N, C-alpha and C positions, 0 to 999 in steps of 0.2 A: 379726563382719562387720557392716557398715552397709548400709542400703538404698541403692539407686541414686540416689534423689532427694537424700538427704543427701550422697552422694559428689559428685554434680553441683554442688550448692549450695556445698559446702565448696571445691570446685575454683574455682568462680566467685568466692567471697570472696577466696581466696588470690591469684587472678590480679589482681583489683582492687587488692589490697595491693601487688602487684608493680608495677602501673602507678604507684601513688602513690610508691613508693620510687624508681622510675625518674625520674619527673618532678621530685621533690625533690632527686634526686642525693645522697641520704643514707639511711643504713640503721642503725637502732638497734632493739633489742627493744621499747623503750617506744613508739617511733613506729609500729612494726608493730601493737602491741597496740591503740593508739588508732585507727589506720586500720581494723583488723579489726572493731572495735566499730561504727564508722560503717557499714561495708559489710555487716555482718550485719544491722544495722537496715534497710538498703536492701533486702536480699534478703527479709527478713521482710515488708516492706511491699509490694514489687513483685511477688513471686512468690506469697507465701502470703496476702496481705492481712491480715497480723497486725500490729497497731499497739500500741505500748507506752505511749504518753503521750496519745493522743487517742481519742475514741470513734468517730470516722468511720473506716470501713474501706475507703474509696476511695483508690486510689493516684493521686496527682497531685503536681506540684511543690510546691504550697502545703503539703500534708500531709506530704510528705517533709521539707521545711524545718522544720516543727513537730516532727517526730520527731527530726531531727538536733539541734535545740535541746535537746530532752529528753535525748537521748543525751549531749550535751556537759555538761549540768548534772549528770547522773548520774555521769559520769566525774570531773568536778571535785569533786563531793561525796565520792565514794569515795576520791579521791586525798588528801583533807585529812588522813587518818589517817597519811600519810607525812611530814607537815610536820616532825615532830621526829626522823624517821629518816634524812633525807637533808640535804645541805647546802642553805643558803638559795638558792644559785645553781641547783642542780639542781632544787629544788622550783619555782622561778620558771620555769625553762626548760620543764619538763614541763607546767606549767599553760598556758604559751603554746602548746605543741604541741597540747594538747587544743582550745584555742580556735581556733588557726590552721587546723587540719585540717578544721574543720567546713565551710568554704567550698570547700576543695580537694576533699574527699571528695564533696561535693554535685555539683561540676562533673564529676568522674570518673564518678559515677553517671549523669548526663545523657549523657555520652559513651557509656556502656555501652548506653543505649537507642537509639542511632542506628540508623536503618534502612539496612542494607547488603545490597543485593540480590545482588551478586556480590563475590567477594574482590578482584577486580581494581579495584573502586571504593573500597577501604578508604582509601588515601592521599588520594584526592580528597575523599571525605566527611569524613575526619578533618581535612583542611586547612581546610575551610569552617567546621567546628566550632571549631577552635583559634583561627581569626581572630576569631571572635565572643566569645572569652573571653580577655581580656588577661592575666589572672593565669596561665593555663595556657600562653599563648604565651610569656610571659616565662620561665617555668620550663623549657619544652621547648627553646626556642632552635632550633637546626638539626637536632634529633634526631627529626624527624617520621617519617622512614623507619623508624627503629628501633622507634618506638612502633607504627607500622603493622604491622611484622613481629610484634610481641608480640600485637597484636590478632588477626592472621591465625592465629597459633599457637593462641590461645584458641578461636577459631571452629572450627578444624580438630579440636581435641581434643574439643570439645563435640559436634560432629557424629559423631565416632567413638563416643562414649559413647551417644548416643541412637539410633544405628542398629545397635547391637549386637544380634545375633540368634543363637540356636542352632538346631540341627536336630532336637532331641530332643522338645520339647514345644511345643504351641500353646496360647495363652490363648483359651479360648472363653467365650461368654456365653449363659446360659440365660434365656429370656424368661418373664415372668409374664403371666397373662391380664389384659387391660385396662390394662396398665402400659407406658408408653413411655419412662419415665425411671428405671426400677429393673431391674437385671439381676443375675444371679448368675454369678460367675466360676467356671470349671472348667478344670482342667489336663488337656489332651488329649494323649496320646502321638502323636507325628508318625510314624505307620507306614504312611501311605498309599503311599509310594513303594516299599515292600518287596514282595517276591514273596509270594504267598499263604501258602506253607508256612512262611515265616519270621514272619508276623504273629502266629500263635498263640504261638510261643516268646517273642517280644518282649513280648506282652501279659502272659504269665505272669510274666516278669521284672519288669515294671512293677508288678505286684500284690504283689510280695514286700515284706512289711512292714519288712524290713531297710533298704529304700530310702526309707522314709517321711520321714526327716529331710531327705534330699537333695531329695526331691520338693517338700516344703514350702518349703525354701529357694529352689528354682527357681521355685515358684509365686509366692512373695512378691516376688521380684526381677522377675518378669515383670509383676506388677501394678504395681509401682513404676515400671517403664519405661513401661508403658501410660499411667499418670497423668502422668508427666513429659513424654511426647510430646504429650499433650493440652494440658498447661499451656503448653508452649513454642509450640505451634501456635495458642494462644488459642482452642481449640475448647471447645464446651460440654461440661461434665462432668456425668454422671448420678450416681445412687447405685448402688453395687456391693456385692453381698453376697459375702463371702469365707467359705466354710464351713470350720469348724475343729473338731476333736474331739481326744480323747486320742490319743497321749500328749503333745500340745502344750498341753493344759490339764490339769495334774495337781498334786497336793500344794497345792491351793488357790491356784495362780497360773498365769499364762501363762508358758510356757517362755521364759527370758531371751533365748535366741538368736532365737526367733520374735518376741518383743517388740521387740528391737533392729531387726528388719527392718520393723517397722510404725511405729516411733517417729518420726513425721513429721507436721507440721500438715496437709499435703495428703492424706495417708493417712487421718487422723482425720476430715477434712471429708467425704470422698467414699466411704470404705469402711466397711461395716458387718460386724462379725464375727458369723457365723452359727454357733450351737452347738446341739446336741441338748439338749432339756429335761432329760433324765436326767443329762447331763454337768454342766449348770448346777447341779442339785440337789446333786450330789456335790462340786462345787468352787465353792461360792458366793463365797468370798473372792476368787477370781480376777476377779470381775466388778465390783470396785471401781475397776478401771483406767478411764482417761478415753477410752474408745472407745464407739461406738454398737454395741449388740448386737441381734441377731435370734435368736428362738427357732425351732429346727427341730423339728417334731413330726409323727410319723406318727399320723394319726387313724383308720386303717383298722380298728383293733381297739377303739376307744373308743366306748362307748354314749352317755354324756352329754357330747357334744362342747361344748355350751354351757358347762357347768361347768368343763371342762378349759380352755377359752379364758379364762374368768374367773380361774381359778387362775394362769394364766401372766401375765395382765395385772396381777394383784394383787402379783406379785413386785416390780413397780416398776422392773424392769431393762431390759425389752425395748421397743423402738419398733416392731419388726416381728415378725410370726409367719408363718413359712414352713411351709405345709402340704405335707409331703413325700409323703404318700399319704392317701387318704380313700375312703370308700364313695360311690359315685356319687350316691346319694340325698341325701348331705350337701353336694354341690357348691354348690348355690345358697346355702346358709347361709354358706359361706366367701366366695363371690364378692360377696355382698350385705352382708357384715358391715361395719358402720360405727361407728368409734370415734375419738374425738379424739386418743387417745394411741397405741393399738395398731393398726397397719395389717396386715391379713391378706393374704398373697400366695399365689397358687396357680399352679403352673407351667403353661405352655401345653402342650396335648396334642401329642405328637410324631406 
């Protein structure tokens, strides 16, 4: 199973390929492969601000053109190994496809960023755009209505994906004292609407460890959907701690199913994996993955809290230390702890 952000972005890329195939009125596996490479570059740039050939991480037309040029050169370079494996005619044709699709793919990406407030405006907005792009106007001809229908279908499907909700769990956020841009996610059973005598039974079922895998799957998909909505709405994103423990970190690795649900640039940028210190000590090899990690530690039974913090810092793995519990006399130490690398977080009192 893939995470919802990847599902959304893969759908986006495939729909852009469909636009390209429709405009060109031709369809071959090689053409689709080339278009997909260009459109994946666009998605990486536009949504993730991940750039492959330039150092600047700002999305704009100039940078996208540079990235597309880099993508073209990469594909041409990779295709050279086929020079002796295909006919001269096929080799020349495919090289021409790589070069010619750079401009067409770029204009389709510009079309994808058009502001369409209402679906009823699609054909009007599209017509104005096509008029300003002679190459697309020549390819499209009299098929504007069909292209408008394809775009409407894409918008409708994307809306369904991002507005999906279930009635079983709610994604909550726990706050830390003195922090306005760091929160910890929690998965909360949605049992408010049930009668009182049923709530205890449902709570007991939710605590059954046999459901842990399904709950974690639900948790990660809700986090992905949360991030995706923020991304598409162009809202500010904060840093979010996602607590995780065994059995999802075991045998020296993060569970592959769990990993696949987090394997996304947006997830890596904004989500921090929070793990108990003892779990880390028992599964150190799992923390070579390219995520950001937070250490979760109960200090209520530790006498030398200063040395314990030093030990955690010296592991060189954690950027955050979450104090899950403490003795009241030690609270000021944690709240006032100042370090360039390790940030200490204390939950707000409820």
